[in-house]
N, C-alpha and C positions, 0 to 999 in steps of 0.2 A: 515608623517601624514597629512601635509598640502595638499598634492595631493588628499588624500581621501576626505577631507573636500571640496575641489574644485569640485571633481566629484559629490559628493552628492548635492552640491549647484546647479550645472548645471542641474542635474536630476530633482531637485525640480522645477527648472525653465522650465522644459519640454524639455531639450536638452539630447538626448540619448548619452550614453557613446560609445567611440570607442573600438575596439578590444584591444588596448593597455591599455585603462583604465579598461576594464573588467578584463584583466590579473592582473592589479594593485590591484583591489578589491580582487580577489581571493588570490593574494600573501599576502595582508594584513590579510585576514582571516586565512591563513596558519600560519602566525607568531603570531597570536592572543595569548596573554598571559593574564592570570587572575592576578590581576583585570584589566579589560578593561573598556574603556569608554562606558558605557551602551547606551547612546543616539546614538552614532555612529553605534554600532552593530544593534540596532533596526531599524535605518534608512536603513542600508544595507539590512536587512531582508525584509523590506517593499518595498524599491525602486528597489532592484536588486535581485529578487527571483531566477532568473536563475543562476546567479553567486553564490549565497548562496547555492542553491541546488547542483551545480557542486562541490563546496567546500565539502559539506557533502558526496557526492558520492566518491570523492577522499579519504576522511578520511576513509570511509567504506572499500575501497579496500586496502588501506595501513595498516590500524590498526583497525580491526573489534571491538576490545574491547574499544578503544578510541571512535570509532564511536558510539557504544551503549551508552557510557557515555555522549558523546556530543549530540547525538540524543535525549536523554531523559532529559538532565539537562541543556540545553542552555537556559538561562534566559536573558531577556533584559528589560530595563525600558521603559515604555511608557511615553508619554509626561505628563500624570497626575501623574507619579511616581509609578504606579502599575507595578507589574512584569508580563511579558508576556512569557509564555512557548512556545517554538517552538518544535514541535514534528513531525517528518516525519512519513508518513504512513508506516505500516508494512505489507508486502505481504508474502503469502505462496503459494506454488505450490503443486497441487495434482498430483500424478502419477497414471495413469490408469493401473490397474492390472486385468487380467481376473479372474472372480470369478467362481469357479467350480459349476456345477449344484447342487451338494449336499449341498453346502453352501447356495445357493439361497433357497433351500428347507427348510433349517434350519431357515433362516431369515423369510420366509413366514409361518413358523410353519406348514409345510406340505401342505399348500394351493398351488395349481398349478398356474402357471403364467396365464394360460387360464382363470381360475376362477378369479384371481386377476385383470387382464387387460381386460377380456372379449374377448380375441383373442388367439387362439391356438399357434400362432407363437410369441406372446408377442409384437405385433405391437403397436406403439404409436397411440392413437386415433386422434392426431392432424396431423401428417405427414405420418403415415404408415410405418415408419422405425422401426427396432427392436434392436437398440443398445442403451443400458442404462448405466448410471453411478449411482452407489450406493453412495449416498451422505455420507460424513464422519459424524461421530457422533458429531463432533465439529460444524457442520453447524447449523445455527440458526433455520432452519425449523425442523431439527431433534430434537434439544434441546427443542424447544417449543412444537412440535407436539408429542414428546415422542415415535415416531415410526420410523422405517427405511423408508427413502424416496429415490426415484429414479428420475433421470432426463434424458430425451431423449437427446442423444448426437447430434441429428440432429436439433431439433427445440427448445429445452429447456423446453418442457412440463414436469411438476413435479407432482408426485403423491406418496402416501405412499404405502408401501407393507403390 
C-alpha cells in the first residue's frame, strides 16, 4: 500500500508514473476488496484514468457480471466527503440488414420513395447517393419525432419517411 501512496504523491507533484508503477496501480485495483480506502480509489480514478479504464476493461472481459456491478456501483469519496459515482459509457452496435421493398412501402404507408425524397432513385439531396439506413426506433430522433427516420450512409443526411 505504501507504494501506491508514493505513486499518487509523485503524480500530484507532476511526475508521471513508469510502466512498472502503472502495473502496480492496476494490480492494486485487481486486488481491491471492500471496504477500501475511499480517498485512495478516488485519487486513482482522477489521476490515473487510463489505468483505471484498463482495469475496468479487464474486469469486463474476465467477468461480465462483476463488471456490470462494478461499472454501475463503484463509489468513491471526494475531498468534501460526498460520494462520486463512476460510470463508464455504454455502447451499442447496429447491424445493417437489407430491408425488403415491400417493408419500405409499409413504413412509408404506400408513399413511393420518389414522392418522399423527390427523386425516382431515392438519391440523397446532399450527396446524390442512394444507400440509406433506417434508424432504430430507440434512436432519439425517432422517439422525439414520432416517425421513422432514415440516414444517408454516405454523408449522414437525415430525414423522416
